[in-house]
N, C-alpha and C positions, 0 to 999 in steps of 0.2 A: 593816161595820167589823171584825167578828170574822174574816171571811175574810182581810182584809189582815193582821191580827195573826197569824193562823195561817201565812200565807205568809212573813211576816217571821221568825217563829220557825223555819220550815223553812230559810230562807236562813241564819240564824245557826247552825243545827245543821250545815248543809252546810259552812259556813266553818270551824267547829270540827273537823269530820271531816277536811277537807282539810289543815288545819294539823297535826292529829295524824298523818296519813299522811305528810306532808312530814317531820315530825320522825323518824318511824320510818325513812324512807328515808335521811335524813341520818345517823342513828345507825348504820344497817346499813352504809352506805358507809364511814363513819369507822372502824368496827370492822374491816371487810374490809381497808382500807388499812393499818391498824395491824398486822393479822395477816400480810398479804402482805409487808410491808416489815420485819417482825419488829422493830417499834419498841417501845422501852420508854416507853410512854405515861405512866408514873408520873413520869419525870424530864424530860419535854419541857416547855419553857417556851412561852409564847404566841408569842414571837418565833421560836423554832425551828420551831414548827408553821407559822407564817406563811411563813417562808423555805422550808420543805419543800414546802408547797402551791404556792408561787410557782414553785419549781424543777420540780415535777411538771407544772404548767400549761405552763411554757415547753417542757419535753420533749414534752408532748402536742401542743402547737402545732407544734413542729418535725417530729414524726412525721407529722402531718397534711399539712404542707407537702411533705414528702418523698413521701408517697403521692399527693398531688395532682399534683406535678410529674412523678412517675413515670408516672402514668396519661396525662398529656397528651403526654409524650415518646413513649410507646408508641403512642398513637393517631396521632400525626403521622408516626412512622416506618412504621407499617403502611399508611398512606394513600399515602405517597410512592412 
């Protein structure tokens, strides 16, 4: 029984470590976005942050679509 308890403790410890690492990454990403876009984070509201992230996501998806379509059109023209 003590072996099971030790394993459960190890699992809980790993879960905490993963959660802490995720928080560090999210913090670093947020900080980098704020720095790169020169945002005044002190005056941003939650709605402005949500809108900014949505716009950033839309732009990111658009860029990925452009790259995907660019690759496929290049591939098809080089084959023909």
